ZALUMKE-347306 format. One record per atom (N, C-alpha, C): residue number from 1; residue in one letter; atom name; x, y, z negated. Coordinates in steps of 0.1 Angstrom, whole numbers, padded with zeros to 4 digits. Each point is the difference from the previous one (the first is absolute). Layout:
<atom nr="NUM" rest="a" atom="CA" c1="X" c2="Y" c3="Z"/>
...
***
This chain:
<atom nr="1" rest="m" atom="N" c1="0430" c2="-0331" c3="0230"/>
<atom nr="1" rest="m" atom="CA" c1="-0011" c2="-0009" c3="0004"/>
<atom nr="1" rest="m" atom="C" c1="0006" c2="-0011" c3="0009"/>
<atom nr="2" rest="q" atom="N" c1="0009" c2="0002" c3="0009"/>
<atom nr="2" rest="q" atom="CA" c1="0006" c2="-0010" c3="0008"/>
<atom nr="2" rest="q" atom="C" c1="0008" c2="-0010" c3="-0008"/>
<atom nr="3" rest="s" atom="N" c1="0005" c2="0004" c3="-0011"/>
<atom nr="3" rest="s" atom="CA" c1="0008" c2="-0009" c3="-0008"/>
<atom nr="3" rest="s" atom="C" c1="-0009" c2="-0011" c3="-0006"/>
<atom nr="4" rest="i" atom="N" c1="-0012" c2="0003" c3="-0003"/>
<atom nr="4" rest="i" atom="CA" c1="-0010" c2="-0009" c3="-0005"/>
<atom nr="4" rest="i" atom="C" c1="-0004" c2="-0010" c3="0012"/>
<atom nr="5" rest="r" atom="N" c1="-0003" c2="0006" c3="0011"/>
<atom nr="5" rest="r" atom="CA" c1="-0004" c2="-0008" c3="0012"/>
<atom nr="5" rest="r" atom="C" c1="0011" c2="-0010" c3="0004"/>
<atom nr="6" rest="y" atom="N" c1="0012" c2="0004" c3="0001"/>
<atom nr="6" rest="y" atom="CA" c1="0011" c2="-0009" c3="0004"/>
<atom nr="6" rest="y" atom="C" c1="0008" c2="-0006" c3="-0011"/>
<atom nr="7" rest="a" atom="N" c1="-0005" c2="0001" c3="-0012"/>
<atom nr="7" rest="a" atom="CA" c1="0007" c2="-0006" c3="-0012"/>
<atom nr="7" rest="a" atom="C" c1="0014" c2="0003" c3="-0001"/>
<atom nr="8" rest="v" atom="N" c1="0004" c2="0013" c3="0001"/>
<atom nr="8" rest="v" atom="CA" c1="0013" c2="0005" c3="-0002"/>
<atom nr="8" rest="v" atom="C" c1="0002" c2="0002" c3="-0015"/>
<atom nr="9" rest="g" atom="N" c1="0011" c2="-0004" c3="-0005"/>
<atom nr="9" rest="g" atom="CA" c1="0003" c2="0002" c3="-0015"/>
<atom nr="9" rest="g" atom="C" c1="0001" c2="0014" c3="-0004"/>
<atom nr="10" rest="l" atom="N" c1="-0002" c2="0003" c3="-0013"/>
<atom nr="10" rest="l" atom="CA" c1="0000" c2="0013" c3="-0005"/>
<atom nr="10" rest="l" atom="C" c1="0014" c2="0007" c3="0002"/>
<atom nr="11" rest="r" atom="N" c1="0010" c2="-0007" c3="-0003"/>
<atom nr="11" rest="r" atom="CA" c1="0014" c2="0006" c3="0001"/>
<atom nr="11" rest="r" atom="C" c1="0003" c2="0002" c3="0015"/>
<atom nr="12" rest="a" atom="N" c1="-0004" c2="-0009" c3="0009"/>
<atom nr="12" rest="a" atom="CA" c1="0003" c2="0002" c3="0014"/>
<atom nr="12" rest="a" atom="C" c1="-0008" c2="0012" c3="0005"/>
<atom nr="13" rest="m" atom="N" c1="-0013" c2="0001" c3="-0004"/>
<atom nr="13" rest="m" atom="CA" c1="-0008" c2="0012" c3="0004"/>
<atom nr="13" rest="m" atom="C" c1="0006" c2="0013" c3="-0005"/>
<atom nr="14" rest="a" atom="N" c1="0005" c2="0000" c3="-0012"/>
<atom nr="14" rest="a" atom="CA" c1="0006" c2="0012" c3="-0005"/>
<atom nr="14" rest="a" atom="C" c1="0013" c2="0004" c3="0008"/>
<atom nr="15" rest="a" atom="N" c1="0008" c2="-0010" c3="0004"/>
<atom nr="15" rest="a" atom="CA" c1="0012" c2="0002" c3="0008"/>
<atom nr="15" rest="a" atom="C" c1="-0004" c2="0005" c3="0014"/>
<atom nr="16" rest="i" atom="N" c1="-0010" c2="-0006" c3="0006"/>
<atom nr="16" rest="i" atom="CA" c1="-0005" c2="0005" c3="0013"/>
<atom nr="16" rest="i" atom="C" c1="-0005" c2="0014" c3="0000"/>
<atom nr="17" rest="t" atom="N" c1="-0008" c2="0003" c3="-0011"/>
<atom nr="17" rest="t" atom="CA" c1="-0005" c2="0014" c3="-0001"/>
<atom nr="17" rest="t" atom="C" c1="0011" c2="0010" c3="-0002"/>
<atom nr="18" rest="t" atom="N" c1="0009" c2="-0003" c3="-0009"/>
<atom nr="18" rest="t" atom="CA" c1="0011" c2="0009" c3="-0002"/>
<atom nr="18" rest="t" atom="C" c1="0008" c2="0002" c3="0013"/>
<atom nr="19" rest="a" atom="N" c1="0003" c2="-0011" c3="0007"/>
<atom nr="19" rest="a" atom="CA" c1="0007" c2="0002" c3="0013"/>
<atom nr="19" rest="a" atom="C" c1="-0007" c2="0008" c3="0010"/>
<atom nr="20" rest="a" atom="N" c1="-0013" c2="-0001" c3="0000"/>
<atom nr="20" rest="a" atom="CA" c1="-0009" c2="0008" c3="0009"/>
<atom nr="20" rest="a" atom="C" c1="0001" c2="0014" c3="-0004"/>
<atom nr="21" rest="f" atom="N" c1="-0001" c2="0003" c3="-0012"/>
<atom nr="21" rest="f" atom="CA" c1="0001" c2="0014" c3="-0005"/>
<atom nr="21" rest="f" atom="C" c1="0014" c2="0006" c3="0003"/>
<atom nr="22" rest="v" atom="N" c1="0010" c2="-0007" c3="-0001"/>
<atom nr="22" rest="v" atom="CA" c1="0014" c2="0005" c3="0003"/>
<atom nr="22" rest="v" atom="C" c1="0001" c2="0002" c3="0015"/>
<atom nr="23" rest="d" atom="N" c1="-0005" c2="-0009" c3="0008"/>
<atom nr="23" rest="d" atom="CA" c1="0000" c2="0002" c3="0015"/>
<atom nr="23" rest="d" atom="C" c1="-0008" c2="0012" c3="0004"/>
<atom nr="24" rest="a" atom="N" c1="-0011" c2="0002" c3="-0007"/>
<atom nr="24" rest="a" atom="CA" c1="-0009" c2="0012" c3="0004"/>
<atom nr="24" rest="a" atom="C" c1="0006" c2="0013" c3="-0005"/>
<atom nr="25" rest="g" atom="N" c1="0010" c2="-0001" c3="-0009"/>
<atom nr="25" rest="g" atom="CA" c1="0006" c2="0012" c3="-0005"/>
<atom nr="25" rest="g" atom="C" c1="-0008" c2="0006" c3="-0012"/>
<atom nr="26" rest="l" atom="N" c1="-0009" c2="-0008" c3="-0006"/>
<atom nr="26" rest="l" atom="CA" c1="-0007" c2="0005" c3="-0012"/>
<atom nr="26" rest="l" atom="C" c1="0008" c2="0000" c3="-0012"/>
<atom nr="27" rest="i" atom="N" c1="0009" c2="-0010" c3="-0001"/>
<atom nr="27" rest="i" atom="CA" c1="0010" c2="0000" c3="-0011"/>
<atom nr="27" rest="i" atom="C" c1="0014" c2="-0004" c3="0006"/>
<atom nr="28" rest="n" atom="N" c1="0010" c2="0003" c3="-0008"/>
<atom nr="28" rest="n" atom="CA" c1="0013" c2="-0004" c3="0005"/>
<atom nr="28" rest="n" atom="C" c1="0006" c2="-0011" c3="-0008"/>
<atom nr="29" rest="d" atom="N" c1="0012" c2="-0005" c3="0004"/>
<atom nr="29" rest="d" atom="CA" c1="0005" c2="-0012" c3="-0006"/>
<atom nr="29" rest="d" atom="C" c1="0004" c2="0002" c3="-0015"/>
<atom nr="30" rest="q" atom="N" c1="0004" c2="0012" c3="-0003"/>
<atom nr="30" rest="q" atom="CA" c1="0004" c2="0003" c3="-0014"/>
<atom nr="30" rest="q" atom="C" c1="-0012" c2="0004" c3="-0009"/>
<atom nr="31" rest="d" atom="N" c1="-0012" c2="0001" c3="0006"/>
<atom nr="31" rest="d" atom="CA" c1="-0011" c2="0004" c3="-0008"/>
<atom nr="31" rest="d" atom="C" c1="-0004" c2="-0011" c3="-0010"/>
<atom nr="32" rest="k" atom="N" c1="-0005" c2="0004" c3="-0011"/>
<atom nr="32" rest="k" atom="CA" c1="-0004" c2="-0010" c3="-0010"/>
<atom nr="32" rest="k" atom="C" c1="-0015" c2="-0003" c3="0000"/>
<atom nr="33" rest="r" atom="N" c1="-0007" c2="0006" c3="0010"/>
<atom nr="33" rest="r" atom="CA" c1="-0014" c2="-0003" c3="0001"/>
<atom nr="33" rest="r" atom="C" c1="-0003" c2="-0012" c3="0009"/>
<atom nr="34" rest="l" atom="N" c1="0006" c2="-0011" c3="-0003"/>
<atom nr="34" rest="l" atom="CA" c1="-0002" c2="-0012" c3="0008"/>
<atom nr="34" rest="l" atom="C" c1="-0014" c2="-0006" c3="-0004"/>
<atom nr="35" rest="v" atom="N" c1="-0005" c2="-0008" c3="0009"/>
<atom nr="35" rest="v" atom="CA" c1="-0013" c2="-0007" c3="-0003"/>
<atom nr="35" rest="v" atom="C" c1="0004" c2="-0013" c3="-0008"/>
<atom nr="36" rest="d" atom="N" c1="-0007" c2="-0001" c3="-0011"/>
<atom nr="36" rest="d" atom="CA" c1="0002" c2="-0011" c3="-0009"/>
<atom nr="36" rest="d" atom="C" c1="-0010" c2="-0011" c3="0002"/>
<atom nr="37" rest="h" atom="N" c1="0003" c2="-0013" c3="-0003"/>
<atom nr="37" rest="h" atom="CA" c1="-0009" c2="-0010" c3="0002"/>
<atom nr="37" rest="h" atom="C" c1="-0013" c2="0001" c3="-0009"/>
<atom nr="38" rest="s" atom="N" c1="0002" c2="0006" c3="-0011"/>
<atom nr="38" rest="s" atom="CA" c1="-0012" c2="0002" c3="-0009"/>
<atom nr="38" rest="s" atom="C" c1="-0010" c2="0010" c3="0006"/>
<atom nr="39" rest="k" atom="N" c1="0006" c2="0010" c3="0007"/>
<atom nr="39" rest="k" atom="CA" c1="-0009" c2="0010" c3="0007"/>
<atom nr="39" rest="k" atom="C" c1="-0008" c2="-0007" c3="0011"/>
<atom nr="40" rest="v" atom="N" c1="0007" c2="-0009" c3="0007"/>
<atom nr="40" rest="v" atom="CA" c1="-0007" c2="-0007" c3="0011"/>
<atom nr="40" rest="v" atom="C" c1="-0011" c2="-0008" c3="-0006"/>
<atom nr="41" rest="k" atom="N" c1="0002" c2="-0007" c3="-0011"/>
<atom nr="41" rest="k" atom="CA" c1="-0010" c2="-0008" c3="-0007"/>
<atom nr="41" rest="k" atom="C" c1="-0012" c2="0008" c3="-0004"/>
<atom nr="42" rest="r" atom="N" c1="0003" c2="0012" c3="-0006"/>
<atom nr="42" rest="r" atom="CA" c1="-0011" c2="0009" c3="-0005"/>
<atom nr="42" rest="r" atom="C" c1="-0008" c2="0005" c3="0012"/>
<atom nr="43" rest="t" atom="N" c1="0006" c2="0003" c3="0011"/>
<atom nr="43" rest="t" atom="CA" c1="-0007" c2="0005" c3="0012"/>
<atom nr="43" rest="t" atom="C" c1="-0008" c2="-0011" c3="0006"/>
<atom nr="44" rest="q" atom="N" c1="0005" c2="-0013" c3="0001"/>
<atom nr="44" rest="q" atom="CA" c1="-0008" c2="-0011" c3="0005"/>
<atom nr="44" rest="q" atom="C" c1="-0012" c2="-0002" c3="-0009"/>
<atom nr="45" rest="e" atom="N" c1="0001" c2="0000" c3="-0013"/>
<atom nr="45" rest="e" atom="CA" c1="-0011" c2="-0001" c3="-0009"/>
<atom nr="45" rest="e" atom="C" c1="-0011" c2="0011" c3="0003"/>
<atom nr="46" rest="k" atom="N" c1="0005" c2="0012" c3="0001"/>
<atom nr="46" rest="k" atom="CA" c1="-0009" c2="0011" c3="0003"/>
<atom nr="46" rest="k" atom="C" c1="-0008" c2="-0002" c3="0013"/>
<atom nr="47" rest="v" atom="N" c1="0007" c2="-0004" c3="0010"/>
<atom nr="47" rest="v" atom="CA" c1="-0006" c2="-0002" c3="0013"/>
<atom nr="47" rest="v" atom="C" c1="-0010" c2="-0011" c3="0000"/>
<atom nr="48" rest="i" atom="N" c1="0003" c2="-0011" c3="-0007"/>
<atom nr="48" rest="i" atom="CA" c1="-0009" c2="-0012" c3="-0001"/>
<atom nr="48" rest="i" atom="C" c1="-0012" c2="0004" c3="-0008"/>
<atom nr="49" rest="k" atom="N" c1="0002" c2="0008" c3="-0011"/>
<atom nr="49" rest="k" atom="CA" c1="-0012" c2="0004" c3="-0008"/>
<atom nr="49" rest="k" atom="C" c1="-0009" c2="0009" c3="0008"/>
<atom nr="50" rest="s" atom="N" c1="0006" c2="0009" c3="0008"/>
<atom nr="50" rest="s" atom="CA" c1="-0008" c2="0009" c3="0008"/>
<atom nr="50" rest="s" atom="C" c1="-0008" c2="-0007" c3="0011"/>
<atom nr="51" rest="l" atom="N" c1="0007" c2="-0010" c3="0007"/>
<atom nr="51" rest="l" atom="CA" c1="-0007" c2="-0008" c3="0010"/>
<atom nr="51" rest="l" atom="C" c1="-0011" c2="-0008" c3="-0006"/>
<atom nr="52" rest="d" atom="N" c1="0002" c2="-0005" c3="-0012"/>
<atom nr="52" rest="d" atom="CA" c1="-0010" c2="-0008" c3="-0006"/>
<atom nr="52" rest="d" atom="C" c1="-0012" c2="0008" c3="-0004"/>
<atom nr="53" rest="h" atom="N" c1="0003" c2="0012" c3="-0005"/>
<atom nr="53" rest="h" atom="CA" c1="-0011" c2="0009" c3="-0003"/>
<atom nr="53" rest="h" atom="C" c1="-0008" c2="0004" c3="0012"/>
<atom nr="54" rest="d" atom="N" c1="0007" c2="0003" c3="0011"/>
<atom nr="54" rest="d" atom="CA" c1="-0007" c2="0004" c3="0013"/>
<atom nr="54" rest="d" atom="C" c1="-0008" c2="-0012" c3="0005"/>
<atom nr="55" rest="f" atom="N" c1="0005" c2="-0012" c3="-0001"/>
<atom nr="55" rest="f" atom="CA" c1="-0008" c2="-0012" c3="0004"/>
<atom nr="55" rest="f" atom="C" c1="-0012" c2="-0002" c3="-0008"/>
<atom nr="56" rest="d" atom="N" c1="0001" c2="0002" c3="-0013"/>
<atom nr="56" rest="d" atom="CA" c1="-0011" c2="-0002" c3="-0009"/>
<atom nr="56" rest="d" atom="C" c1="-0011" c2="0011" c3="0003"/>
<atom nr="57" rest="d" atom="N" c1="0004" c2="0012" c3="0003"/>
<atom nr="57" rest="d" atom="CA" c1="-0009" c2="0010" c3="0004"/>
<atom nr="57" rest="d" atom="C" c1="-0008" c2="-0003" c3="0013"/>
<atom nr="58" rest="l" atom="N" c1="0008" c2="-0006" c3="0010"/>
<atom nr="58" rest="l" atom="CA" c1="-0007" c2="-0004" c3="0012"/>
<atom nr="58" rest="l" atom="C" c1="-0010" c2="-0012" c3="-0002"/>
<atom nr="59" rest="c" atom="N" c1="0004" c2="-0009" c3="-0009"/>
<atom nr="59" rest="c" atom="CA" c1="-0009" c2="-0011" c3="-0003"/>
<atom nr="59" rest="c" atom="C" c1="-0013" c2="0005" c3="-0007"/>
<atom nr="60" rest="t" atom="N" c1="0001" c2="0009" c3="-0009"/>
<atom nr="60" rest="t" atom="CA" c1="-0012" c2="0005" c3="-0007"/>
<atom nr="60" rest="t" atom="C" c1="-0009" c2="0008" c3="0008"/>
<atom nr="61" rest="k" atom="N" c1="0006" c2="0007" c3="0010"/>
<atom nr="61" rest="k" atom="CA" c1="-0008" c2="0009" c3="0009"/>
<atom nr="61" rest="k" atom="C" c1="-0005" c2="-0008" c3="0012"/>
<atom nr="62" rest="g" atom="N" c1="0004" c2="-0013" c3="0001"/>
<atom nr="62" rest="g" atom="CA" c1="-0005" c2="-0008" c3="0011"/>
<atom nr="62" rest="g" atom="C" c1="0007" c2="0003" c3="0013"/>
<atom nr="63" rest="g" atom="N" c1="0012" c2="0005" c3="-0001"/>
<atom nr="63" rest="g" atom="CA" c1="0008" c2="0004" c3="0012"/>
<atom nr="63" rest="g" atom="C" c1="0006" c2="-0012" c3="0007"/>
<atom nr="64" rest="i" atom="N" c1="0000" c2="-0012" c3="-0006"/>
<atom nr="64" rest="i" atom="CA" c1="0006" c2="-0011" c3="0006"/>
<atom nr="64" rest="i" atom="C" c1="-0011" c2="-0009" c3="0005"/>
<atom nr="65" rest="d" atom="N" c1="0000" c2="-0002" c3="0014"/>
<atom nr="65" rest="d" atom="CA" c1="-0011" c2="-0008" c3="0006"/>
<atom nr="65" rest="d" atom="C" c1="0004" c2="-0015" c3="0001"/>
<atom nr="66" rest="c" atom="N" c1="0013" c2="-0003" c3="0003"/>
<atom nr="66" rest="c" atom="CA" c1="0004" c2="-0014" c3="0002"/>
<atom nr="66" rest="c" atom="C" c1="0015" c2="-0001" c3="-0003"/>
<atom nr="67" rest="i" atom="N" c1="0004" c2="-0013" c3="-0002"/>
<atom nr="67" rest="i" atom="CA" c1="0014" c2="-0003" c3="-0001"/>
<atom nr="67" rest="i" atom="C" c1="0004" c2="-0009" c3="0011"/>
<atom nr="68" rest="f" atom="N" c1="0011" c2="0004" c3="0007"/>
<atom nr="68" rest="f" atom="CA" c1="0005" c2="-0008" c3="0011"/>
<atom nr="68" rest="f" atom="C" c1="0011" c2="-0010" c3="-0004"/>
<atom nr="69" rest="f" atom="N" c1="0001" c2="-0011" c3="0006"/>
<atom nr="69" rest="f" atom="CA" c1="0011" c2="-0009" c3="-0001"/>
<atom nr="69" rest="f" atom="C" c1="0011" c2="0003" c3="0010"/>
<atom nr="70" rest="d" atom="N" c1="0012" c2="-0002" c3="-0004"/>
<atom nr="70" rest="d" atom="CA" c1="0011" c2="0002" c3="0010"/>
<atom nr="70" rest="d" atom="C" c1="0002" c2="-0011" c3="0009"/>
<atom nr="71" rest="g" atom="N" c1="-0006" c2="-0012" c3="-0002"/>
<atom nr="71" rest="g" atom="CA" c1="0001" c2="-0011" c3="0009"/>
<atom nr="71" rest="g" atom="C" c1="0011" c2="-0010" c3="-0004"/>
<atom nr="72" rest="r" atom="N" c1="0008" c2="0003" c3="-0010"/>
<atom nr="72" rest="r" atom="CA" c1="0011" c2="-0009" c3="-0003"/>
<atom nr="72" rest="r" atom="C" c1="-0006" c2="-0011" c3="-0009"/>
<atom nr="73" rest="e" atom="N" c1="0006" c2="-0012" c3="0001"/>
<atom nr="73" rest="e" atom="CA" c1="-0004" c2="-0011" c3="-0008"/>
<atom nr="73" rest="e" atom="C" c1="0012" c2="-0005" c3="-0007"/>
<atom nr="74" rest="d" atom="N" c1="-0002" c2="-0004" c3="-0013"/>
<atom nr="74" rest="d" atom="CA" c1="0011" c2="-0007" c3="-0008"/>
<atom nr="74" rest="d" atom="C" c1="-0005" c2="-0014" c3="-0003"/>
<atom nr="75" rest="t" atom="N" c1="0009" c2="-0010" c3="0003"/>
<atom nr="75" rest="t" atom="CA" c1="-0003" c2="-0013" c3="-0005"/>
<atom nr="75" rest="t" atom="C" c1="0008" c2="-0002" c3="-0012"/>
<atom nr="76" rest="t" atom="N" c1="-0008" c2="-0002" c3="-0011"/>
<atom nr="76" rest="t" atom="CA" c1="0006" c2="0000" c3="-0013"/>
<atom nr="76" rest="t" atom="C" c1="-0002" c2="-0014" c3="-0006"/>
<atom nr="77" rest="k" atom="N" c1="0010" c2="-0006" c3="-0006"/>
<atom nr="77" rest="k" atom="CA" c1="-0001" c2="-0013" c3="-0007"/>
<atom nr="77" rest="k" atom="C" c1="-0005" c2="0002" c3="-0014"/>
<atom nr="78" rest="v" atom="N" c1="-0011" c2="-0006" c3="-0003"/>
<atom nr="78" rest="v" atom="CA" c1="-0007" c2="0001" c3="-0013"/>
<atom nr="78" rest="v" atom="C" c1="-0001" c2="-0014" c3="-0006"/>
<atom nr="79" rest="m" atom="N" c1="-0001" c2="0000" c3="-0013"/>
<atom nr="79" rest="m" atom="CA" c1="-0001" c2="-0013" c3="-0007"/>
<atom nr="79" rest="m" atom="C" c1="-0015" c2="-0001" c3="-0005"/>
<atom nr="80" rest="m" atom="N" c1="-0006" c2="-0011" c3="0004"/>
<atom nr="80" rest="m" atom="CA" c1="-0014" c2="-0002" c3="-0003"/>
<atom nr="80" rest="m" atom="C" c1="-0001" c2="-0011" c3="-0011"/>
<atom nr="81" rest="k" atom="N" c1="-0010" c2="0001" c3="-0009"/>
<atom nr="81" rest="k" atom="CA" c1="-0002" c2="-0009" c3="-0011"/>
<atom nr="81" rest="k" atom="C" c1="-0015" c2="-0002" c3="-0002"/>
<atom nr="82" rest="a" atom="N" c1="-0005" c2="-0012" c3="0003"/>
<atom nr="82" rest="a" atom="CA" c1="-0014" c2="-0002" c3="-0002"/>
<atom nr="82" rest="a" atom="C" c1="-0004" c2="-0001" c3="-0014"/>
<atom nr="83" rest="d" atom="N" c1="0006" c2="-0009" c3="-0007"/>
<atom nr="83" rest="d" atom="CA" c1="-0002" c2="-0001" c3="-0015"/>
<atom nr="83" rest="d" atom="C" c1="0012" c2="-0006" c3="-0006"/>
<atom nr="84" rest="d" atom="N" c1="0000" c2="-0004" c3="-0013"/>
<atom nr="84" rest="d" atom="CA" c1="0012" c2="-0005" c3="-0006"/>
<atom nr="84" rest="d" atom="C" c1="0004" c2="-0014" c3="0004"/>
<atom nr="85" rest="s" atom="N" c1="-0009" c2="-0008" c3="0005"/>
<atom nr="85" rest="s" atom="CA" c1="0003" c2="-0013" c3="0004"/>
<atom nr="85" rest="s" atom="C" c1="0006" c2="-0001" c3="0014"/>
<atom nr="86" rest="v" atom="N" c1="-0003" c2="0010" c3="0008"/>
<atom nr="86" rest="v" atom="CA" c1="0005" c2="0000" c3="0014"/>
<atom nr="86" rest="v" atom="C" c1="0014" c2="0007" c3="0000"/>
<atom nr="87" rest="p" atom="N" c1="0010" c2="-0007" c3="0006"/>
<atom nr="87" rest="p" atom="CA" c1="0013" c2="0007" c3="0001"/>
<atom nr="87" rest="p" atom="C" c1="-0001" c2="0013" c3="0009"/>
<atom nr="88" rest="q" atom="N" c1="0009" c2="0009" c3="-0003"/>
<atom nr="88" rest="q" atom="CA" c1="0001" c2="0012" c3="0008"/>
<atom nr="88" rest="q" atom="C" c1="0004" c2="-0003" c3="0014"/>
<atom nr="89" rest="r" atom="N" c1="-0005" c2="0008" c3="0009"/>
<atom nr="89" rest="r" atom="CA" c1="0004" c2="-0002" c3="0014"/>
<atom nr="89" rest="r" atom="C" c1="0002" c2="0014" c3="0006"/>
<atom nr="90" rest="h" atom="N" c1="0009" c2="0000" c3="0010"/>
<atom nr="90" rest="h" atom="CA" c1="0003" c2="0013" c3="0007"/>
<atom nr="90" rest="h" atom="C" c1="-0009" c2="0001" c3="0012"/>
<atom nr="91" rest="q" atom="N" c1="-0004" c2="0012" c3="0003"/>
<atom nr="91" rest="q" atom="CA" c1="-0008" c2="0002" c3="0012"/>
<atom nr="91" rest="q" atom="C" c1="0003" c2="0014" c3="0005"/>
<atom nr="92" rest="r" atom="N" c1="0000" c2="0001" c3="0013"/>
<atom nr="92" rest="r" atom="CA" c1="0003" c2="0013" c3="0007"/>
<atom nr="92" rest="r" atom="C" c1="-0014" c2="0007" c3="0003"/>
<atom nr="93" rest="r" atom="N" c1="0000" c2="0013" c3="-0004"/>
<atom nr="93" rest="r" atom="CA" c1="-0012" c2="0008" c3="0003"/>
<atom nr="93" rest="r" atom="C" c1="0004" c2="0012" c3="0009"/>
<atom nr="94" rest="t" atom="N" c1="-0009" c2="0004" c3="0008"/>
<atom nr="94" rest="t" atom="CA" c1="0003" c2="0012" c3="0008"/>
<atom nr="94" rest="t" atom="C" c1="-0007" c2="0012" c3="-0006"/>
<atom nr="95" rest="l" atom="N" c1="0008" c2="0010" c3="-0004"/>
<atom nr="95" rest="l" atom="CA" c1="-0005" c2="0012" c3="-0006"/>
<atom nr="95" rest="l" atom="C" c1="0001" c2="0012" c3="0010"/>
<atom nr="96" rest="f" atom="N" c1="-0009" c2="0008" c3="-0001"/>
<atom nr="96" rest="f" atom="CA" c1="0000" c2="0012" c3="0009"/>
<atom nr="96" rest="f" atom="C" c1="0003" c2="0012" c3="-0008"/>
<atom nr="97" rest="r" atom="N" c1="0009" c2="0009" c3="0005"/>
<atom nr="97" rest="r" atom="CA" c1="0003" c2="0012" c3="-0007"/>
<atom nr="97" rest="r" atom="C" c1="-0009" c2="0011" c3="0003"/>
<atom nr="98" rest="v" atom="N" c1="-0003" c2="0009" c3="-0010"/>
<atom nr="98" rest="v" atom="CA" c1="-0009" c2="0011" c3="0003"/>
<atom nr="98" rest="v" atom="C" c1="0009" c2="0012" c3="0001"/>
***
């Protein structure tokens, strides 16, 4: 789950997990049961699917009362176009993250 939050790559997460298992003594260096990047990907997909299902259940039961903003603002450069005769112009918009 933390690999999704902090955008750690699949191969890096597999190496970190394998190193943690070796440090904990769950596997040894010569063991062939290393964590593969495809296993990390499958686990990520399983976790995301489970969280999505739980969120859908909360929404259908009315368990979500409100959505909070984290207060961060992004100023994003967007291209505006009124019609074909008016040239395109750039404008900055402030977007709020949910």
